[in-house]
C-alpha positions as CSV (number, residue, x, y, z in Angstrom):
1,V,0.0,0.1,0.0
2,E,1.5,3.4,-1.0
3,M,0.0,7.0,-0.5
4,I,-3.6,6.0,0.4
5,S,-5.8,8.4,2.4
6,G,-8.6,6.6,4.7
7,L,-6.4,3.5,5.2
8,L,-6.3,3.5,9.0
9,N,-9.9,3.4,9.2
10,S,-11.0,1.4,6.2
11,S,-11.2,-2.1,7.9
12,E,-13.3,-0.7,10.7
13,E,-15.7,1.2,8.1
14,W,-15.9,-2.2,6.1
15,A,-16.9,-4.1,9.1
16,A,-19.5,-1.5,9.9
17,G,-20.9,-1.5,6.3
18,R,-20.0,2.3,5.9
19,L,-16.8,2.1,3.7
20,D,-16.9,4.4,0.7
21,A,-14.3,2.9,-1.4
22,Q,-14.2,5.5,-4.1
23,Q,-13.0,7.9,-1.5
24,L,-9.7,5.9,-1.0
25,N,-7.1,7.7,-2.7
26,G,-3.7,6.2,-3.8
27,R,-1.9,3.0,-5.2
28,F,-3.2,0.0,-2.9
29,L,-4.5,-3.3,-2.8
30,L,-6.3,-4.0,0.4
31,I,-6.8,-7.7,1.6
32,A,-8.7,-8.1,4.6
33,N,-10.2,-10.9,6.8
34,D,-13.9,-10.3,7.6
35,E,-14.3,-12.6,10.6
36,A,-18.0,-11.8,11.0
37,R,-18.5,-13.2,7.6
38,N,-15.8,-15.7,7.5
39,E,-14.6,-14.5,4.1
40,Q,-12.0,-12.5,2.5
41,V,-12.3,-9.0,1.1
42,V,-10.0,-7.6,-1.7
43,I,-10.2,-4.0,-2.5
44,T,-8.3,-2.4,-5.5
45,D,-7.6,1.1,-6.3
46,R,-9.3,3.1,-8.8
47,L,-7.1,2.7,-11.8
48,G,-5.4,-0.7,-10.7
49,A,-2.1,0.8,-10.1
50,M,-1.2,-1.9,-7.4
51,H,-1.4,-5.3,-9.2
52,G,-2.7,-8.3,-7.2
53,Y,-3.3,-11.8,-8.7
54,Y,-5.3,-14.9,-7.8
55,V,-5.1,-18.6,-9.0
56,L,-8.2,-20.4,-9.6
57,R,-8.6,-24.2,-9.4
58,G,-11.8,-25.0,-10.9
59,N,-13.9,-22.1,-9.7
60,R,-12.4,-21.6,-6.5
61,V,-9.6,-19.0,-5.4
62,V,-6.7,-21.2,-4.0
63,A,-4.0,-18.5,-3.6
64,I,-3.6,-14.6,-3.9
65,G,-0.3,-12.7,-4.2
66,T,1.3,-9.7,-5.6
67,D,4.4,-11.3,-7.3
68,L,3.3,-13.2,-10.4
69,A,6.2,-15.4,-10.9
70,D,6.1,-16.6,-7.2
71,L,2.3,-17.0,-7.3
72,A,2.7,-19.0,-10.4
73,C,5.4,-21.3,-9.0
74,Q,3.5,-22.0,-6.1
75,A,0.1,-22.4,-7.0
76,S,-0.4,-22.4,-10.9
77,A,-0.7,-25.3,-13.0
78,R,1.3,-23.0,-15.4
79,E,-0.6,-23.9,-18.6
80,L,0.0,-21.1,-21.1
81,D,-3.0,-19.0,-22.1
82,W,-2.4,-18.7,-25.7
83,E,-5.4,-16.3,-26.3
84,A,-4.0,-13.9,-23.6
85,I,-0.4,-14.1,-25.0
86,A,-1.9,-13.1,-28.3
87,T,-3.1,-9.9,-26.8
88,F,0.2,-9.3,-25.2
89,F,2.1,-9.8,-28.4
90,S,-0.5,-7.7,-30.4
91,M,-0.3,-4.5,-28.1
92,G,2.3,-5.0,-25.5
93,F,0.2,-5.6,-22.7
94,F,-2.3,-8.3,-21.5
95,L,-6.1,-7.5,-22.2
96,D,-8.9,-7.4,-19.4
97,D,-7.9,-9.8,-16.4
98,R,-5.9,-12.3,-18.3
99,T,-2.3,-13.3,-17.7
100,Y,0.3,-15.8,-19.0
101,F,-1.6,-18.7,-17.4
102,T,-5.2,-20.0,-17.8
103,D,-5.9,-20.4,-14.1
104,V,-4.2,-17.1,-13.0
105,R,-6.0,-13.7,-13.3
106,I,-5.5,-10.1,-12.2
107,F,-7.7,-8.3,-9.8
108,E,-9.4,-5.6,-11.8
109,P,-9.4,-1.7,-11.0
110,A,-12.1,-0.1,-8.7
111,S,-13.3,-3.3,-7.5
112,I,-14.4,-5.0,-4.3
113,Y,-14.1,-8.9,-4.2
114,R,-15.7,-11.1,-1.6
115,I,-14.2,-14.4,-1.2
116,S,-15.6,-17.1,0.8
117,A,-13.4,-19.1,3.3
118,D,-13.5,-22.2,0.9
119,G,-12.5,-19.9,-2.0
120,E,-15.5,-19.0,-3.9
121,I,-16.0,-15.7,-5.2
122,L,-19.3,-14.4,-3.7
123,E,-19.2,-10.9,-5.3
124,H,-17.2,-8.8,-7.5
125,Q,-18.6,-5.5,-7.7
126,R,-17.2,-2.1,-9.1
127,Y,-17.3,0.7,-6.6
128,W,-16.8,3.5,-9.1
129,E,-18.0,3.7,-12.8
130,W,-16.6,5.6,-15.7
131,H,-18.5,8.6,-16.9
132,H,-18.4,11.8,-19.0
133,T,-20.5,14.3,-17.1
134,V,-19.5,17.8,-18.7
135,D,-19.7,20.9,-16.4
136,R,-21.1,23.3,-19.0
137,S,-21.4,26.0,-16.1
138,R,-17.7,26.1,-15.9
139,S,-15.8,28.4,-18.3
140,Y,-12.5,27.6,-20.1
141,S,-10.8,29.9,-17.9
142,D,-12.2,28.6,-14.7
143,T,-11.2,25.1,-15.8
144,I,-7.8,26.0,-16.0
145,D,-7.8,27.5,-12.6
146,E,-9.6,24.3,-11.2
147,Y,-7.0,21.9,-12.8
148,N,-4.2,24.1,-11.3
149,A,-5.8,23.9,-7.8
150,L,-6.4,20.0,-8.1
151,L,-2.9,19.1,-9.6
152,R,-1.2,21.3,-7.0
153,Q,-3.5,19.3,-4.1
154,A,-2.4,16.1,-5.8
155,V,1.4,16.8,-5.7
156,A,1.1,18.1,-2.3
157,R,-0.3,14.7,-1.2
158,C,2.3,12.9,-3.2
159,I,5.4,14.8,-1.4
160,S,4.0,15.1,2.2
161,D,6.2,12.1,3.3
162,G,9.8,11.3,2.7
163,R,12.1,12.4,0.3
164,V,10.9,13.0,-3.2
165,I,12.6,13.0,-6.7
166,L,11.3,14.3,-9.7
167,P,12.1,12.8,-13.2
168,I,11.8,15.4,-16.0
169,S,11.5,14.7,-19.5
170,G,11.2,16.9,-22.6
171,G,7.3,16.7,-22.5
172,L,4.7,18.7,-20.7
173,D,3.5,16.5,-17.7
174,S,6.8,16.7,-15.7
175,R,7.1,20.0,-16.5
176,S,3.6,20.6,-15.0
177,L,4.9,18.6,-11.9
178,A,7.8,20.9,-11.8
179,L,5.7,23.8,-11.3
180,M,4.0,22.2,-8.4
181,M,7.2,21.2,-6.5
182,P,9.0,23.6,-4.0
183,E,11.2,26.0,-5.8
184,G,14.8,25.7,-5.1
185,P,17.9,23.5,-4.6
186,E,16.2,21.2,-2.0
187,T,14.0,19.6,-4.7
188,Q,15.9,16.9,-6.4
189,A,15.3,16.3,-10.2
190,Y,16.9,14.1,-12.8
191,S,16.5,13.0,-16.4
192,Y,18.0,10.5,-18.8
193,G,18.7,10.4,-22.5
194,Y,20.1,7.9,-25.0
195,T,23.2,10.3,-25.8
196,P,25.1,12.8,-24.0
197,D,23.7,15.6,-26.2
198,S,20.1,14.3,-25.8
199,I,17.3,16.8,-26.5
200,E,15.3,15.3,-23.7
201,T,18.0,15.9,-21.1
202,R,18.8,19.5,-22.5
203,I,15.2,20.5,-22.2
204,A,14.9,18.9,-18.7
205,A,18.0,20.8,-17.5
206,Q,16.2,24.0,-18.5
207,V,13.3,23.3,-16.9
208,A,15.0,22.4,-13.6
209,A,17.1,25.5,-13.7
210,A,13.8,27.7,-14.3
211,R,12.9,26.1,-10.9
212,G,16.2,26.2,-9.3
213,F,16.1,22.4,-8.7
214,S,19.1,20.4,-8.0
215,F,19.6,18.5,-11.2
216,T,21.4,15.3,-12.6
217,A,21.5,14.3,-16.2
218,H,21.9,10.6,-17.0
219,T,23.0,9.1,-20.5
220,I,21.6,5.5,-20.6
221,R,24.4,2.9,-21.2
222,P,23.9,-0.8,-21.8
223,Y,22.6,-2.3,-18.8
224,L,19.7,-4.6,-19.6
225,F,21.5,-8.0,-19.9
226,D,23.4,-7.5,-16.7
227,R,20.0,-7.4,-14.9
228,L,17.7,-9.1,-17.2
229,P,16.5,-11.7,-14.7
230,E,15.8,-9.2,-12.0
231,I,14.0,-6.7,-14.5
232,V,11.7,-9.3,-16.1
233,R,10.6,-10.4,-12.5
234,V,10.0,-6.8,-11.5
235,L,8.0,-6.3,-14.4
236,H,6.1,-9.4,-13.8
237,G,6.9,-10.4,-17.3
238,S,4.2,-8.3,-18.3
239,Q,5.9,-5.6,-20.3
240,D,8.7,-5.5,-23.0
241,V,11.8,-5.3,-20.7
242,T,13.3,-2.7,-22.9
243,Q,10.5,-0.3,-22.0
244,A,11.5,0.3,-18.1
245,R,14.5,2.2,-18.8
246,Q,13.9,3.8,-15.4
247,M,15.5,0.5,-14.2
248,S,19.0,2.0,-15.5
249,V,19.1,4.5,-12.7
250,N,17.6,2.8,-9.7
251,A,20.8,2.5,-7.7
252,W,21.3,6.1,-8.0
253,V,17.7,7.1,-7.1
254,R,17.8,4.8,-4.1
255,E,20.6,6.7,-2.5
256,R,18.6,10.1,-2.7
257,A,14.8,9.5,-2.5
258,D,12.2,7.3,-0.8
259,A,9.7,8.2,-3.6
260,V,9.7,9.3,-7.3
261,L,6.9,11.4,-8.7
262,T,5.8,10.5,-12.0
263,G,3.9,12.3,-14.5
264,L,2.2,9.2,-15.8
265,W,-1.1,9.5,-17.6
266,G,-1.0,13.3,-17.8
267,D,-0.7,13.3,-21.5
268,V,-3.8,11.1,-22.1
269,W,-5.9,13.1,-19.7
270,C,-4.8,16.4,-21.2
271,D,-5.2,15.4,-25.0
272,Q,-7.9,13.9,-27.1
273,M,-7.8,10.1,-28.5
274,G,-7.9,11.3,-32.1
275,A,-11.7,11.1,-32.3
276,A,-12.6,14.8,-31.1
277,D,-14.3,15.4,-34.5
278,G,-16.0,11.9,-34.4
279,L,-14.7,8.7,-36.0
280,P,-13.8,8.2,-39.7
281,P,-17.0,7.1,-41.6
282,G,-17.3,3.4,-41.3
283,T,-15.0,2.9,-38.3
284,S,-16.2,1.8,-35.0
285,A,-14.7,3.1,-31.6
286,A,-13.3,-0.6,-31.1
287,E,-11.5,-0.3,-34.4
288,H,-10.1,3.0,-33.7
289,A,-9.0,2.0,-30.4
290,W,-7.2,-1.1,-32.0
291,H,-5.6,1.1,-34.6
292,K,-4.1,3.2,-31.7
293,M,-2.8,0.3,-29.7
294,Q,-1.8,-2.3,-32.3
295,K,2.2,-2.8,-32.5
296,R,4.0,-3.1,-35.8
297,G,6.2,-6.5,-35.4
298,R,3.1,-8.3,-33.7
299,T,2.7,-10.6,-37.0
300,W,6.2,-12.5,-36.5
301,L,5.3,-13.2,-32.7
302,L,1.6,-14.2,-33.5
303,E,2.6,-16.5,-36.5
304,Q,5.8,-17.9,-35.1
305,V,4.8,-18.3,-31.4
306,V,1.1,-18.4,-31.0
307,R,-0.1,-19.9,-34.2
308,P,1.0,-23.5,-33.5
309,H,-1.0,-23.3,-30.3
310,L,-4.3,-21.7,-31.8
311,P,-4.6,-23.5,-35.3
312,G,-7.3,-22.3,-37.5
313,V,-7.8,-19.2,-35.3
314,D,-7.8,-15.7,-37.1
315,L,-5.7,-14.2,-34.2
316,E,-6.3,-10.6,-35.2
317,T,-10.0,-11.1,-35.2
318,L,-9.5,-12.7,-31.9
319,V,-7.9,-9.4,-30.6
320,T,-10.3,-7.1,-32.1
321,E,-13.4,-9.0,-30.8
322,K,-12.1,-8.8,-27.5
323,I,-11.6,-4.9,-27.8
324,A,-15.1,-4.5,-29.2
325,A,-16.5,-6.7,-26.3
326,G,-14.5,-4.6,-23.9
327,M,-15.8,-1.3,-25.4
328,H,-19.2,-2.1,-24.7
329,Q,-18.7,-1.4,-21.1
330,F,-18.5,2.2,-22.2
331,D,-21.3,2.6,-24.4
332,H,-23.2,4.8,-22.2
333,I,-20.5,7.7,-22.7
334,E,-21.9,9.9,-25.4
335,D,-18.4,11.6,-26.4
336,V,-16.8,9.0,-28.4
337,D,-13.4,10.4,-27.8
338,F,-13.8,10.3,-24.0
339,R,-15.4,6.6,-24.6
340,I,-12.0,5.6,-26.2
341,K,-10.0,7.4,-23.4
342,A,-12.0,5.5,-20.6
343,Y,-11.3,2.4,-22.4
344,K,-7.6,3.2,-22.9
345,T,-7.3,3.8,-19.3
346,S,-9.1,0.8,-18.1
347,R,-6.8,-1.3,-20.1
348,W,-3.6,0.2,-21.4
349,A,-3.0,2.2,-18.2
350,F,-4.1,-0.9,-16.0
351,R,-1.9,-3.6,-17.8
352,W,1.1,-1.7,-19.6
353,S,1.3,1.7,-17.8
354,N,1.0,0.3,-14.3
355,A,3.4,-2.4,-15.1
356,S,6.1,0.1,-15.7
357,L,5.5,1.5,-12.3
358,R,7.3,-1.5,-11.0
359,G,10.3,-0.5,-12.7
360,F,10.6,2.5,-10.3
361,E,10.2,0.2,-7.1
362,P,14.0,-1.0,-6.9
363,G,14.8,2.5,-6.4
364,A,12.1,4.5,-4.9
365,T,8.3,4.0,-4.6
366,P,6.5,5.7,-7.5
367,R,3.8,8.2,-6.6
368,I,1.4,9.4,-9.5
369,P,-0.5,12.7,-9.1
370,Y,-2.5,12.2,-12.0
371,Y,-4.0,9.2,-10.5
372,D,-5.4,11.2,-7.7
373,V,-9.0,10.4,-7.5
374,D,-10.0,14.2,-7.4
375,L,-8.0,14.8,-10.7
376,V,-9.7,11.8,-12.3
377,D,-13.1,13.0,-11.1
378,F,-12.3,16.5,-12.6
379,F,-11.2,15.1,-16.1
380,C,-14.6,13.4,-16.2
381,T,-16.4,16.7,-16.4
382,V,-14.0,18.4,-18.9
383,P,-15.1,18.7,-22.6
384,T,-12.8,17.0,-24.9
385,A,-12.6,20.4,-26.8
386,Y,-10.7,21.8,-23.8
387,V,-7.9,19.2,-23.9
388,R,-7.7,18.8,-27.6
389,D,-4.1,19.3,-28.9
390,R,-2.8,19.7,-25.1
391,R,-4.8,23.0,-25.0
392,L,-5.7,23.1,-21.5
393,Q,-2.0,21.7,-20.2
394,I,-0.4,24.4,-22.6
395,D,-2.6,27.4,-21.6
396,H,-2.1,26.2,-17.8
397,L,1.6,26.6,-18.3
398,K,1.4,29.8,-20.0
399,R,-0.8,31.3,-17.4
400,Y,1.0,29.9,-14.2
401,A,4.7,29.5,-15.3
402,P,5.4,31.6,-18.3
403,N,9.2,30.9,-17.9
404,L,8.3,27.3,-18.0
405,A,6.3,27.9,-21.3
406,R,9.2,29.7,-23.0
407,I,11.3,26.4,-22.8
408,P,10.9,24.3,-26.0
409,W,8.7,21.4,-25.9
410,Q,10.2,18.1,-27.3
411,A,7.3,17.2,-29.3
412,T,7.3,20.4,-31.3
413,G,10.8,21.9,-31.0
414,T,9.3,25.1,-30.1
415,N,8.1,26.9,-27.1
416,L,4.6,26.7,-26.0
417,Y,3.9,30.2,-27.4
418,L,4.7,29.1,-30.9
419,A,3.3,25.3,-30.7
420,D,0.7,26.2,-33.3
421,H,3.3,27.0,-35.8
422,S,5.9,24.6,-34.8
423,R,5.6,22.3,-38.0
424,W,6.8,25.3,-40.2
425,L,9.2,27.0,-37.7
426,T,11.1,23.9,-37.2
427,L,11.4,22.6,-40.7
428,P,14.6,24.0,-41.7
429,G,16.3,22.8,-38.7
430,R,15.0,19.5,-39.0
431,A,15.9,19.3,-42.7
432,Y,19.4,20.5,-41.8
433,R,19.9,17.9,-38.9
434,K,18.6,15.2,-41.0
435,L,21.1,16.1,-43.8
436,L,23.9,16.1,-41.4
437,R,23.0,12.8,-40.3
438,T,22.8,11.5,-43.8
439,V,26.3,13.0,-44.7
440,R,28.0,11.6,-41.5
441,R,26.0,8.3,-41.7
442,Q,24.7,8.9,-38.2
443,R,21.8,6.7,-37.1
444,P,19.5,8.7,-34.4
445,I,19.1,6.8,-31.2
446,Q,15.5,7.1,-30.2
447,R,14.7,3.8,-28.3
448,N,16.3,1.9,-25.4
449,W,16.4,-1.2,-27.3
450,E,18.9,0.5,-29.8
451,V,21.3,1.1,-26.7
452,Q,20.9,-2.4,-25.6
453,F,20.8,-4.3,-28.6
454,L,23.4,-2.5,-30.7
455,A,26.0,-2.4,-28.0
456,P,29.3,-4.1,-28.7
457,D,28.1,-7.5,-27.2
458,G,24.3,-6.9,-27.9
459,R,24.0,-9.6,-30.5
460,A,25.9,-12.1,-28.3
461,Q,23.6,-11.4,-25.2
462,L,20.5,-11.8,-27.6
463,E,21.8,-15.0,-28.9
464,H,22.6,-16.1,-25.2
465,W,18.9,-15.4,-24.3
466,L,17.3,-16.6,-27.3
467,L,19.3,-19.3,-29.0
468,R,21.6,-21.0,-26.5
469,P,20.8,-24.8,-26.1
470,G,18.1,-25.7,-23.5
471,L,16.0,-22.7,-23.4
472,K,12.4,-23.3,-22.6
473,V,11.3,-20.7,-25.5
474,H,12.8,-23.5,-28.0
475,D,9.8,-25.8,-26.9
476,L,7.5,-23.2,-28.4
477,V,9.4,-21.7,-31.3
478,E,12.2,-23.3,-33.6
479,P,15.6,-21.9,-33.1
480,R,16.0,-21.5,-36.9
481,A,13.0,-19.1,-37.0
482,I,14.5,-17.0,-34.0
483,R,17.9,-16.9,-35.8
484,D,16.1,-15.8,-38.9
485,L,14.4,-12.9,-36.9
486,L,17.9,-11.9,-35.4
487,D,19.3,-11.7,-38.9
488,S,16.5,-9.8,-40.4
489,F,16.7,-7.3,-37.5
490,Y,20.2,-6.6,-37.7
491,A,20.0,-6.2,-41.4
492,S,17.4,-3.7,-41.1
493,L,17.2,-2.4,-37.6
494,G,13.6,-1.3,-38.1
495,P,10.9,-0.8,-35.3
496,A,8.9,-3.4,-36.2
497,E,11.9,-6.2,-36.0
498,G,13.0,-4.3,-32.9
499,Y,9.4,-4.8,-31.1
500,S,9.5,-8.6,-32.2
501,V,13.0,-9.1,-30.8
502,S,12.2,-7.2,-27.6
503,M,9.0,-9.1,-27.0
504,L,10.4,-12.6,-27.8
505,L,13.3,-11.5,-25.4
506,T,10.9,-10.9,-22.8
507,F,8.9,-14.0,-23.1
508,S,12.1,-16.1,-23.0
509,A,13.5,-14.4,-19.7
510,W,10.0,-14.8,-18.4
511,L,10.0,-18.6,-19.1
512,E,13.5,-18.9,-17.6
513,A,12.3,-17.0,-14.5
514,L,9.8,-19.6,-13.6
515,G,12.3,-22.1,-13.3
C-alpha cells in the first residue's frame, strides 16, 4: 500500500458497512479477513495501479499474491493462456484480467471482491464507474484554474512524506509537476537520454534551472542484460523489458529518495484520442482503439509463437473481438473520444503503464499525481474540446509559469507560445539535422532497445537469451526461426523487428524466470 488516504479506518468502516471505497485515494491493494462473515475482502485502487493476482482451481480461489512469478510457481498449473499471449504480443500488454496462465487472473481496478472461506468468489462489484458528465457551467478559464488547484493538491499529497525526487522529460507532464514542486535546490530532479547530447536531458535541464532544482542528467548505457532476470521479474513479465528504462538509474535514485514523482497519464488526460471530431466513416470505436494500440512487429510473434497453439484461429480477429467486447462497457458515454480514453485507461494504463510503475520500485516508490481521485473526477467533467491538442495543459503553463512555457517542448521543437506554428518553424532545422546525419552516416538513437541491442556485445547477449541450447522458448519456437528473426533485425534495424525481438526476449526471459 502506498499513498492512501483513509487506510487507517478502512477495515473498521468495512466491518460497519460504511466504507466509501471510491474515496480511498492512492496506489493500493487491500486484503482483509472479515471474521464476522468468514470471508476475505479484496479492494483495488481506482485505476489498478497496484497489481494483485489470484489462482483459480476450478472456480475456487486457492491463492492470492502480488508477485506473479512466485504465485505461479507456488500455486498455478502454469498452462499457458495462448489467447491472452496473443493480446500481449499484439499490443504489448495483456488485456482485461488475463495473464500468461489459464488459471491466474489479475484483480481488476475499482473493485471489491468477496471471497468465501473455501475460495468461492461470492461477489465482484465495481465501486466506481466511468462517466463523462461535462460541467457546462464552468468556463474554459475557470477550468484551467480548477485544474491548477487540483494538480497542486495532488502533488502536495504525494510529497507530504519522505524524500521525493522528480524525473523530468522533454514533455509537458513532468514540467507541470515541476511547477507544483517547492522551488529551490532542496527539490531534486533528474533526467535520462540515450546520448550525451540528448534533446530530452537538455530540455529537462532548462526546466530544472527555471525552478532552481538540484539536477542530474544521465546517459543510458547498456545495462539490460546484466540485470535481465531481475528486470523481467520486477515487471512480472508483463511489459517489454526494454521499455522500463527507469531501471537504469535505480541504484542512483535509491541513495537519494524514498519516492519518485511520475507524470504518468497526464498526456492522456490532457489530450484527445484522435476522435474529437468523431470517428472516420465506417470506423467503430473499437476499430479506432485497435488502430491506436496495435504494434508493428506483432505478426512475426503471432505467427511463429502463438499460431501453432491456436490453429485455425484468426488471431487479429480474436484480439479485435476482445477489444469490441470491452468497449461495450463504455457505450453509455456519448462523447466517443472520451469513451476511447476511458477504455484505454481501463486497459492500457491498467496493464501496461501500471506495470512500468514497478520499474521504479527497486529505486524508490512511485507516486502518481495524475491518478489522484479528485483529478480523475475532474477530467470526467472536462469537454474534449478543452484538452484537444494539449490546449488545457499548454494554456495552464502559459498562465501559471510563463518561464516554463518559454522552454522548448520536445514534441514540437518550439516553446509553448509558438506550438501552433511549430511544424513550419522547425522545418529548416529538422531538414538540416537530417542532412547532417545522412552525410555523417549517423543513426539517431531514439529507443532503449537501440542502446541495449546495438552495444558491442548486444547480439551475443540476445543469442544467449534466445538461442543457447536448453532454453524453454525452444519448446515453443524453432531456433531456426529465431535466428532468421535476429538476422532480419540486424540487417534492417527497423522498429517492427525491434519490437518482435524485444517481446521475444521478454517472453524467453520470463519462461526462464519461472524455473
